[in-house]
FIDO-946462 format. One record per residue (C-alpha): x, y, z; residue in three letters. Coordinates in steps of 0.001 Angstrom, whole numbers, plus 500000, padded with zeros to 6 digits. Example, Ala and Ser with C-alpha at 12.3 -4.5 7.8 and 13.67 -1.06 7.14 Angstrom:
BEGIN
512300495500507800ALA/513670498940507140SER/
//
This chain:
BEGIN
464231057685593310MET/463900054245594210GLU/463948053439590252THR/467213055695589783LEU/468659053858592850ASP/468073050395591352LYS/469520051525588173ARG/472707052592590016GLY/472545056234589127ILE/472943057274592725GLY/470969060478592221MET/469867062316595131ARG/466484064536595912VAL/468560067659596483LYS/470496067061593043ASP/466966067236591117ILE/465177070594590219ARG/461303069518590704TRP/458594071367588663VAL/455103071375589877LEU/452321072635587354THR/449276074043588262VAL/446189075697586564PRO/446563079377585721ALA/443357080430587496ILE/444513079078590619TRP/444886081441593342THR/448082082328595382ASP/446775080494598369ALA/446174077378595969ALA/450027077279594860LYS/451118077704598246GLN/449245074908599445PHE/450733072734596579MET/454258073731597482ARG/453744072939601074LYS/452330069508600163SER/455316068960598098ALA/457765069928600615GLU/455790067597603239LYS/456437064777600763ALA/460123065290601001GLY/460890067891597956ILE/463454070531599209PRO/461848073885598601GLY/464770075553597384GLU/464932072864594679ASN/461027073324593752LEU/459589075573591051LEU/456054075838590296ILE/454812076565586657THR/451500077666585217LEU/450068074674582995GLU/449386076847579840PRO/452587078455579981GLU/454370075317580055ALA/452642074208577233ALA/453345077277575228SER/457026076880576047ILE/456905073399574578TYR/455447074034571281CYS/458084076918570815GLN/460208074082569806TYR/458049071961567646LEU/458628071695563912PRO/455753072262561530THR/455148068684561078GLU/454302068270564588LYS/451788070952564504LEU/448536069858563217ASN/446744072217560762SER/449957074167560500ALA/450949075288556753GLU/454245074081555825GLU/456985076381556821GLY/454976077792559679PHE/456490078041563301THR/455260079093566659MET/458863081096567111SER/458343083922565056GLU/458793087269566451VAL/455675089294567078GLY/453224086274567198THR/450363086442569400LYS/448331083549570079TYR/446121082015572832MET/446933079060574739ILE/443804076850575526ILE/444627074101577976ASP/441975071910578355LEU/442734069194581229GLY/440557067359583299GLY/439407069526585769GLY/439858073075584638THR/440034075008581199ALA/442934077641581379ASP/443371080055578739MET/445826082993578471THR/447429084911575479VAL/451325085219574616HIS/453217087142572218GLU/456951086178571089LYS/459548088386571778LYS/462750089314570099GLU/464847088031573134ASN/463444084397572359GLU/461110084855575385LYS/457223085185575887LEU/455036087798577096LYS/451677087580578631GLU/449376089956577103LEU/446292089573579302CYS/444946087974582616GLN/444690084067582634ALA/441056082946582811THR/439212079639582907GLY/436898077803584792ASP/436037074233586011ALA/434947073224582602CYS/437236070600581646GLY/436936067125580635GLY/435430065832583943THR/432863068394583664SER/431414065829580949ILE/431531063138583425ASP/429378065222585803ASN/426838065462583247GLU/426855061786582664PHE/426784061195586479PHE/423483060158587124GLN/424240057055584566LEU/427732056255585278MET/431369057501585622ARG/433160056847582216ILE/436044058367580534ARG/436791056961576914ASN/433667058270575171TYR/434604061760575350LYS/437388061338572872ARG/435456058632570699THR/432283060628569972ILE/432360063224567095ASN/430171065840565914PRO/429364063896562605ASN/428228060664564794LYS/424762059549564257SER/422631056696565294GLY/423628054330568064LYS/427135054360569793VAL/428464051274571575ASN/431203051273573987PHE/432502049003576657THR/431849049881580435ILE/433474048456583665PRO/430158047068584737PHE/431259045992588185VAL/432696049309588960ALA/429929051323587763ILE/427443048911589568ASP/429155049475592844THR/429176053214592221LEU/425483053234591646CYS/424773051287594620GLU/426847053891596624LYS/425225056872595229ASN/421866056162594362PHE/420970053189596222GLY/420132050714593338GLU/422094048929590796ASP/423389050161587367PHE/420564048642585254LYS/418007049917587602SER/419432053204587201THR/419543053511583716VAL/415843052192583608SER/414758054993585802SER/416523057747584294CYS/415217060383581782SER/416910058914578680MET/416129055390579383SER/414575054884576112ASP/417531055994574277LYS/420157053850576378ILE/420493049890576502SER/422720047629578155LEU/424057044269576823ARG/426885042369578829HIS/429585044777579475ASP/428260046828576584LYS/426197050148576625MET/424646051552573544ARG/423017055085573444ALA/421785057558570848GLU/424631059780569788ALA/422572062700570382ASP/422297061911573654VAL/426153061817574221LEU/426768064864572245LYS/424247066870574304GLY/426478066185577404LEU/429096068527575846PHE/426776071457575456SER/427523073300578587LYS/431192072727578469SER/431516073788575016MET/429695076664575566ASP/431537077999578866ASP/434936077266576700ILE/433714079295573823VAL/432628082029575980GLY/435963082337577841HIS/438060082268574229ILE/435621085218572882SER/436253087169576084LYS/440032087119575479LEU/439847087761571821ILE/437971090856572499LYS/440527091793575309GLN/443552091297573320CYS/443800092377569691GLU/445802090797566868GLY/445578087157568092ILE/446502085135564749SER/445613081491566269MET/444616079442569041LEU/446737076717570418LEU/444823073889571807LEU/446570071657574327VAL/445927069178577365GLY/443852065871577162GLY/440312067218576680PHE/441719069161573528SER/441887065656571658GLU/438100065422571800SER/436695065942568189GLU/433604067766569679MET/435510070330571194ILE/437649071037568059GLN/434778071046565945HIS/432970073511568410ALA/435872075951568319ILE/436500075868564759GLN/432884076708563984LYS/432806079559566237GLU/436203080964565085PHE/436469080261561455PRO/438699082953560635ASP/441443082155563241ILE/444145079451562768ARG/443523076487565143ILE/446978074492566243ILE/446711071250567665ILE/450540069794568604PRO/451177066323568427GLU/450807064380571838ASP/448591067658572989ALA/448165065590576105GLY/451639065693577153LEU/452256069308576250SER/452195070716579783VAL/454332067804580979LEU/457094068322578286LYS/456901071913578656GLY/457581071694582565ALA/460774070026581840VAL/461597072950579641LEU/460574075338582092PHE/462865073727584763GLY/465853074440582515HIS/464944077926581718LYS/462500079544584451PRO/462707083008582985ASP/461293082341579580TYR/458289084027580360ILE/459724087708580551SER/456332089387581945SER/452859088346583142ARG/449761090515583900VAL/448562090662587685THR/445310088799588162ARG/444440090988591401TYR/445210094223593051THR/447343093235595945TYR/447268095146599421GLY/447650095114603138ILE/445199095445605744GLY/446145098290608007THR/444770101671609917ARG/444861105090608160LEU/444141108321609529ASP/440608109047609959PHE/438983111120607430ASN/435342112035608398ARG/434435113294604613ASN/435230109658603481ILE/435087107435606210HIS/432176105818607920ASP/431961106305611749GLN/431632102704612474THR/435181102214611381ARG/436763104827613980LEU/439072103608616370VAL/441227105355619008ILE/444984104269618895ILE/447132106123621497ASP/444874109108621592GLY/444485109527617668LYS/441782108766615485GLU/442175106084612816MET/439929104342610446CYS/440520100383610657LYS/440089097802607793LYS/441976099938605259CYS/443235098467602008PHE/446659099845601257TRP/447422098933597620PRO/450887097448596607ILE/450384096525592991ILE/447195097141590927LYS/445294094476588566SER/446234094208585091ASN/449645095682585497GLN/452253094043583160THR/455018093024585574THR/458247091696584231THR/459963088914586122VAL/461202090248589512GLY/459204093548589608THR/459800094996592950LYS/457421097232594718VAL/458808098569597967ARG/456646099886601049ASN/458274101679604141ARG/456399100544607247LEU/456942101214610989HIS/456285099801614337SER/453006100990615885THR/453626100256619558LYS/456647100534621854LYS/459070097736622085PHE/457228095756619274GLU/459007092758618627LYS/457447091875615184SER/455128093267612522LEU/452178091336611446VAL/450827092218607908LEU/447985090781606463PRO/447905090629602736VAL/444731090803600871TYR/443864090584597036ALA/440996091934595409SER/439338091658592073TYR/438667095517592108LYS/441184097763590634GLU/441010100298593658SER/439245098858596800PRO/439116101008600038MET/438595098422602554PHE/439273094789603113ILE/436188093553604123ASP/434506094992601000GLU/433090092310598354PRO/435628090950596058GLY/438368091180598511CYS/439926088275600047MET/442686087420602565HIS/445410085274601079ILE/448079085380603635GLY/450072087021606228THR/453630088406606111VAL/455647088092609606TYR/458144090579610121ILE/460715090189612932ASN/461993093039614554ILE/465629091875615917PRO/466192095372618281ASN/462755096346619739PRO/462639100104620823SER/460312102525622469GLU/460709104665619301TYR/459182103993615694LYS/461121101379613849LEU/461179101698610176TYR/461155098385608017VAL/461462098201604138ASN/459278095370602767VAL/459863094780599201GLU/457084092716597449PHE/458314090668593996TYR/455942090153591332PHE/456081088556587944GLY/456852085182588825ASN/454397082236589380THR/454635082821593091GLU/454694086123595395LEU/457682086412597487THR/458673088890599997VAL/461824090519601780THR/462419092989604407THR/465195095084605809THR/465184096703609129GLU/466530100353608523GLU/468772100848611748VAL/470535097285611730THR/470103096663608130GLY/469190093092608852HIS/467539091550605907THR/465500088528605703GLU/462660086734603728THR/459495087322605543ALA/457397084042606091LYS/454515084453603631PHE/451882081990605096ASP/448996081862602296LEU/446829078844603508VAL/
//
């Protein structure tokens, strides 16, 4: 903003639509944490959009001509209707993958749950951590490299890092490590056997290839793999994927490391470009239900106003693996449980299971709480319609009190 002011543009914060990118595998709580952090930094919440990184990259590639798509045949385009492709976003911390299909309305449909893991570029750093923290070799090493590899290192910084983590200087760390016979130092240069460096990629490459294989089995008809993100520029990663999937076209856009950034700008102008998404979890509410001695354990029995109830039940809102269009609405009719109750507190849960029964079973996690204000408390039951909106990159909730018609957006505290 200071730069814009200096140029005399006079732009105000509220005049800007802000777009924040997050990994697709992040939970709703993590996304909400990022939103609150952005708002705390001064960005108006109503002007802030959150986009998933592989989605942003996918949108960007829809606009690229053939010459900007490496390995593409002449006349090829990403925007052909019916095209099914996997986006593999290989960033620093995570590798995110999902599958899109191009639809006739110029939009994209997500075909399966996004997947991935913490196997991005920094995982190579972790493999090399006992020696040093260095980044540039990841893009310079290639599968055909043999013999010795030389590269410049920030000696002073690494020396400090080794002192902090290992209690000894860099030279001593190298001398005492298991690969000391294959690594040598000379001034600000480090020389290592190529096989040593290539070996550092093994776990990361295996994890990435494994996730790709899983998605290919889930989604039929994938015709290409779209590699984006800074780590996708590594020849080691490219070679591993090409070797494992020789029959599938692999596309690497120009400036792959900037695909997410540029796609986020496009998403800001057209946030409904992704027409539908696949739910990653089964979402539900923690509540009490009528106690059934045939299916409920005695330890869950509680007496409420003289009635036998089962505590900690999972009341499903929407199940996992469901295709939801943007703005999909799921309505639930709820009521107060006590006289003159001023608010309803609904704990919201997510589960990896398709049909969980209880909120405390394995695979179930509390993701937040919906607070519903009751404007006119009464001794009688007051009914409230609660609407959950899915299909977007975030989960939103609205409530309507039946008697007064009072409507508000419920506070969805996910952190």
